[in-house]
N, C-alpha and C positions, 0 to 999 in steps of 0.2 A: 504494500500500500504506500502511495506517495501523496502527501498533502503539500499544497503550495503555501508557503509563508512569504511575507514580503521581505524586502531587503534588510540588511544587517542593521540599518538605522531606524527601522520602522517596525511596528507591531501590527497585529490584526485589530479589528474594531474593538475587541475586548482588551486590548493592550497586552496580548499574549505573544510570546516569541516561540513557544513550544506548542506544536499541534499534537495532542495525545494520540498515540498509536501510529504515527507516521514519521517520515524522515523529513529533514529540512531541505527544501528546494528553493534556492534563491530566485527571487523575481528579478530577472535581468532586462526588464523592459524600461530602458532609459531613454532620455531625450537625446536623439542621435544627431542633433544639429552640430556642425563643426565650425570652429573659428579658424579660418585659413588665410594664408597670405593673399590668395586671389579672391577671397570672399564669396566663393561659389554657393554657399548656403545662405548668403545674405548678411554674414557677419565677418567682415574682414579684420585681420589683425590690426589693431590700432592701440598704441601705448596709451594707457590711462582710461580707455573707454570701458574696460571690463573690471569686475571685482571677483576675485577668487574667494569663495566662501568655504571655510573648512572648520573642522573641529580637530584639535590635536589628539582627541581620544580615538578617532576613527582611523583604522589602518588604510582604508581606501583613500581617505583625504590626505593621510600622511605621505602617500606616494607623491601627490601633487606638491605638497609643501617641500619635500626633499628635492624634487626635480626643479622646481622654481628656483630654489636657492642655489643648487649646483650650476644652473645655467645663468644665474644673475638676472632674473626677470623681476626682481622686487619692485623696481620703479615702473616698469612697463605694465605689470599686472599686480596692482595692489591687492592686499589680502585682508579679509575679515575673518575673525576667529570667533566662532560660536562657543557657548559654554559647553562643558562636558556632559551635561545631562539634558534630557528632553522628555516631553510627554508623547502621547500617541499622535499628536498633531504635527509637531515640528521641532526642529532645533531653534534655540532662542539666543539672542544676543545679550545675555545677562551679564557678560563680562564688561560691557560698555556702559558708560554713564547713562543713566535713565533707562537702561535696558534696550537701547536702540543702536543699530549700527550707525555710526556718525556720517557715513556717506550715503547709504541707501535709505536711511531714515525709517527702517522697519524694525519691529520687535521680533518677528518670527520669519524664518526663511520661507515658510509657506506663502508669505505675501508676494514674494517674487515669482513663485511658481504660479499662483492664482492670477497674477497680473498678465501672464501670457496664456495660461490655460485655466480659465475659470472652472472651478469644481474638479481640479486635477485629482485623480483617484489613486495614483501610484505613490510609491514612497517619496517622501520629501527628504532626499538624501544629500549628503556631502561626500565628495566635493561637488560644488556647483559653481558655475561661472554666470554672473549676472551682468547684463548690459546696464551700465550706470545711467546712460542717456534715457532709457525707457523704464528702468526698474524691473525689467522682465528677465526671468531666467533664460539663459541661452542653452546650456547643456549641463547634465549631471552624469554623462557617460564617461566614467572614470578611466576605463581602459585606454581608449584612444586619446583621452585628454592629455596624458603625459607624453604620448608619442607626438601629438601636435605641438606641445611645448618645445619638443626637440626639433621637429622638422618644419613647422610653420612659423615659428617665432624667431627664426635665426637672425633676422635683422636687428633684433633687440637683445641678443645674447651678450653677456659680458665678454671682454677680451680674455681668451684662455678658457672659455667654457668647454667642458668635455663633450665628446660624442657619446651620448648614451644609447643611441640606436644606430650604430654605423651600418652602412649599406651592406658591407661584406658579411656581417654577422646577423643580419635580421632574421633569416630563416631559422638559425639555431636559437636565437633569443626567443622567437615566437614559439618554438617547440618547447623550450624550457619553461617559458611563462605559462603555457597551456597546462602542463602537468603540475606545476607548482600551484596554479590557481585551483585546479580540480581537487588536489589531494591535501594541500597545505593551507593556502589562503582561505579557501572556502571550507576545507576539510575540518578545521577547528570549529567552525560554526555548525557543521553537520554533526560533530560530536556534541557540542554544547546545547543545540536546539533539537536534538533527537527526541522523538516522542515515544520510542520503544527501545527495549534492550537490543533487539536485533539491529535496528538502524544505527544505534550508538556503536555497537561493537564492530559493525562493518566499516563505519567511518573511522573509528579508532585504528583498525588494522591498516586501512589505506593510508592514513596520516603517518603512522610510524614506519610503515614500509617505505614511503616516499622520503621521509627524513633520513632513513638509513641509506637510501640511494644517494641522496644529496651529500651525506657525510662521506660516502665513498668517492663521489665526484670531486669534492672539495679537499680531500686529503692530500692531493698532489697538485692542486691549482688554487691560486689565491682567490680568483673570482669565477663566477659561474660560466661565463662565456668570454673567451679571449683573455687577454692579460690586463684589462682595464675594467673599471666599474661600468656597468651597463644598466639599462632598464631592468634586466633580470635580477640584478642584485638589489635594486631598490624595492622590487615587489616582494622578494623573499624577506628582506630585512624587516619590513613593517609588521610581518607576522612574528618573526623570531623575537623582536624586541618586546613584544607583549606576552611572550609565551609563559615565562615563570610568574609574571605579575598577575595574569588573569587566566590564560588558557589552561594551564596545568591544573589549577584547582577549580575555578569557576566553570570551565567547560569540560572538566573531567578528562583532560588530555594528560594522563598521569602515569604513563609507563616510566617516563623519566622527565626530569626538568631539563631545560636547555643547558643549564650549568652542569648537567651530568652527561652531556653528549659532547665530548671534547672537541671534535672538529667543528661542529656547528657553533659551539660556544665561542671558540677562538675566532671563527669567521665573523660572527655577529659583533664581537668586541672590536675586531679590526675595523669594521664599518662604523661602529658607534664612535670610534676615535677619529674617524675621517670627517673633516669639516663638511657640513651639509647634512649629516646623518644624526649623530647624537645631539647636536646642538639644536635640533628641532623637536626632540622627544620630551614630552611632559608626562612623567609617570603618574603624577597626582591626578591629572585629567583622565588618563587611561583607566586607572583603578576606579575613580568616581563613576565614570560612565558605565562600565560593565556591571559593577556590583550594585549601583543604585538604580539603574534603569531596568535591568532584567529581573523584575520582581517575581516572575513566575519561576525563576531559577534560585534567586536569593531573596526570599520574601521579606526579610528584616531590613534589607538595604544596608547592612553593616559592611563597611569597607575594611578589608584586612590591613593590619599595620605593616605586614611584611610584603614581599621578601626584602632581605638586605640587598641594597642596590650597589654597594661599594665594589662588588666584583666586576661591574662593567668598566671600571677604571684600571683594572689590573693588566699587566703586559699580555699580549696575545701571541707574539712570536711569529705571526704570519708573514712578516717581511722576508723570512728565509725562503719563501716560495717564489720570490721575485714579484713580477707584476709592476705596473705603473698605474696607480689609482686613477689619475686624470689623463693618462696617455700623454699626448703632446701638449696638453693644456696645463692649467694651474688650479690650485685649490681656490674656492670662493673666499672672499674677504670676510671681515667681521660680520656678525649677524646684524641685520638692519635695526635701527632704533625702534623700540616698541615691539620687536618680534623675538626678544630673548625668552628663554625658558629657564626655570630654576636649575641651578647646578645640582648635581646629586648630593653634594654635601649640604645644600640648603633645602633640598626637597622635603616637604612635610611628609610624615609617614602615612597620612590619610588624605 
């Protein structure tokens, strides 16, 4: 039996994420409009015209945050950060003064969706890109979104921006991304939102079999594809960085912690230490979202005090495998003003 639940950032009409008796099937009906250099969908790339709406809690949104920073698109594509929790209706801008995004002037992301699609019935998800000139959402299709940042926004990349989706490696990147999405990115949700023992155990087996395969792949190579960071590394990282904090316990992905999988743990720490990755991660927001929002999994809403995060700062030793993180490019500069996240030493435990 397969029941359809909505996307990771939305619940059904009763606020449930788990459909009893069934398996979790992600609703992947996204707004497929593209923002392109030639404007073929009616939305040309224009610096300052659009606003990227994210939550630092969400792994799908975190992809866009990382890619935007690696490519140096902060000025061309300003960012709005929603709070880590939401109700069944929408993400809210409760981190901003008066609870409104200062540019869009809205309290809830759903307002931008309804402005373009009155009565929009699918998930009000992040990341989303909103046209500031009209206040209407353009797209929430997260998979092509980061590819377009790499390929369509090139005129606005910083000097030294890395090639995250190089032409010669695209077929291999796409192949890796497909299995990582199926078994890992989405696999942790299939464990956590499983409505039956059978569905849970099947997802659990697929998840850890894929993590074992990835461990073997990364044992002799620093990055997933080629010898530089690519889109594939970004997509795997956003799940790995949440693994011990939420997926291991909250989603019952508990064969091992990430910290007990030596190759993947070192790989994740290597990326975490790379400018553009760890400096975008807010563990407090991550934990608040999962444990407070998913009340059918965690009815009390109590947020765990752990795990100890200091291990993320320990030496990883992956330099011995060679590789050039940014290829012929350079690391991004300091985090833009107003976009910093708490350091691990300053991170609150809840």
